[in-house]
VOGU-3710 file (C-alpha; in Angstrom, 3 decimals, decimal comma):
1> msqaherpaa> 15,173/-5,729/9,403  16,350/-4,126/12,589  13,538/-4,941/14,935  10,302/-7,090/15,070  6,782/-5,461/14,976  4,229/-7,268/17,121  0,624/-7,273/15,409  -2,373/-7,071/17,913  -4,237/-10,521/17,867  -7,549/-8,718/16,813
11> lgvrngpdqt> -7,273/-4,886/15,848  -10,551/-3,758/14,464  -10,973/-0,783/12,324  -13,582/1,414/13,867  -16,630/2,310/11,731  -19,542/4,196/12,620  -20,262/7,328/14,841  -17,095/6,788/16,802  -14,881/6,896/13,729  -12,424/9,520/13,791
21> kddvrlhddr> -10,477/11,174/10,982  -7,427/8,856/11,719  -9,340/5,608/11,355  -8,781/4,001/7,971  -11,438/1,525/6,855  -9,904/-0,941/4,144  -12,579/-1,403/1,556  -12,954/-2,995/-1,895  -14,196/-1,054/-5,044  -17,945/-1,708/-4,082
31> nqhvppiesd> -17,059/0,090/-0,764  -17,509/-3,417/0,997  -15,115/-3,894/3,947  -12,193/-6,128/3,274  -12,001/-8,578/6,110  -8,444/-9,429/7,699  -7,019/-12,799/6,728  -4,003/-14,604/8,380  -0,721/-13,880/6,390  2,968/-13,744/6,362
41> ptmadaafel> 3,791/-10,359/7,888  6,538/-9,569/5,437  4,617/-6,734/3,588  3,737/-5,140/7,088  7,323/-5,486/8,033  8,483/-3,900/4,955  6,062/-0,983/5,367  7,389/-0,339/8,868  10,953/-0,300/7,593  10,039/2,019/4,878
51> aasgfrvfpc> 8,408/4,239/7,418  11,270/4,159/9,759  13,448/5,302/6,751  11,332/8,435/6,343  8,871/7,298/3,770  4,963/7,693/3,936  3,244/4,417/3,145  -0,253/3,394/2,451  -1,685/-0,305/1,664  -2,615/-1,288/-2,014
61> hyplagacsc> -4,777/-4,363/-3,032  -3,168/-7,575/-3,711  -3,481/-10,338/-6,223  -5,872/-13,188/-5,031  -6,620/-16,392/-6,769  -5,772/-14,855/-10,121  -7,834/-11,680/-9,445  -7,421/-8,597/-7,450  -8,369/-8,370/-3,757  -10,544/-5,386/-4,551
71> gdpdcgsvgk> -13,403/-7,833/-5,514  -14,000/-6,364/-9,025  -13,829/-9,300/-11,534  -12,871/-6,690/-14,348  -10,075/-4,989/-12,268  -7,656/-3,533/-14,748  -4,844/-2,688/-11,984  -4,758/-6,081/-10,150  -2,773/-5,557/-6,867  -1,512/-1,939/-7,910
81> hpatphgckd> -4,153/0,380/-6,604  -4,955/1,918/-3,052  -6,908/-0,140/-0,518  -7,976/2,809/1,492  -10,623/5,388/0,672  -8,289/8,386/-0,045  -5,346/6,343/-1,468  -1,960/8,210/-1,176  -3,710/10,860/1,095  -3,991/8,014/3,732
91> assdpdrirs> -0,277/7,513/3,592  1,668/7,589/6,988  4,827/6,971/8,584  3,268/6,369/12,090  3,754/2,825/13,264  0,391/2,670/14,899  -1,451/3,867/11,829  0,530/1,486/9,678  -0,473/-1,410/11,870  -4,094/-0,642/11,695
101> mwngrplnig> -3,988/-0,188/8,008  -2,357/-3,501/7,295  -4,195/-5,288/10,174  -2,879/-8,740/9,262  -3,586/-8,400/5,472  -1,184/-9,499/2,805  -1,553/-5,774/1,229  0,859/-4,361/-1,184  2,769/-1,264/-0,266  2,283/2,285/-1,925
111> vstdnmlvvd> 4,756/5,120/-1,142  3,726/8,554/-1,303  5,828/10,532/-3,673  5,338/13,880/-2,312  8,361/16,029/-2,779  9,968/13,341/-4,964  10,877/13,142/-8,484  9,705/9,420/-9,890  10,960/8,101/-13,133  9,112/4,924/-14,123
121> idprsggaeh> 11,418/2,878/-16,302  9,351/0,128/-18,026  11,616/-2,239/-19,717  8,810/-3,789/-21,705  8,290/-0,407/-23,479  11,928/0,385/-24,216  12,311/2,215/-20,935  15,934/1,389/-20,376  16,794/2,595/-23,774  14,708/5,922/-23,332
131> wqelrdelv> 16,105/6,384/-19,913  19,735/6,052/-21,493  18,844/8,582/-24,300  17,688/10,976/-21,699  20,773/10,609/-19,739  22,950/11,146/-22,743  21,060/14,412/-23,519  21,577/15,729/-19,957  25,254/14,967/-19,729
//
């Protein structure tokens, strides 16, 4: 990583009448606020690095004690869904916004795929073979 990013000791996400459109309140699936916890800053640092490379990022929930940090005991997408109210629409490459979205949490990283073609190759479902077949057809 090219440079370290300092996290403020206590950065609160505003909520209430003074909330602006730029504030992002992390929440669980029951619209309850997800409190910050101490964590290794690796994911936030990776989010900063992606943003510095031109990608717009947003936080996603993470696995927590065999369940999902969203708090839904029946979550069918553990650690793979947005942790912000508007998902990919909350994506940003602004360091201050990223700092406030991660806010000391070990959140996973989502990347906005606007203006990108994304091909999901799932080897468990024969993805590698299907990808090769498609490449062979196109060449």
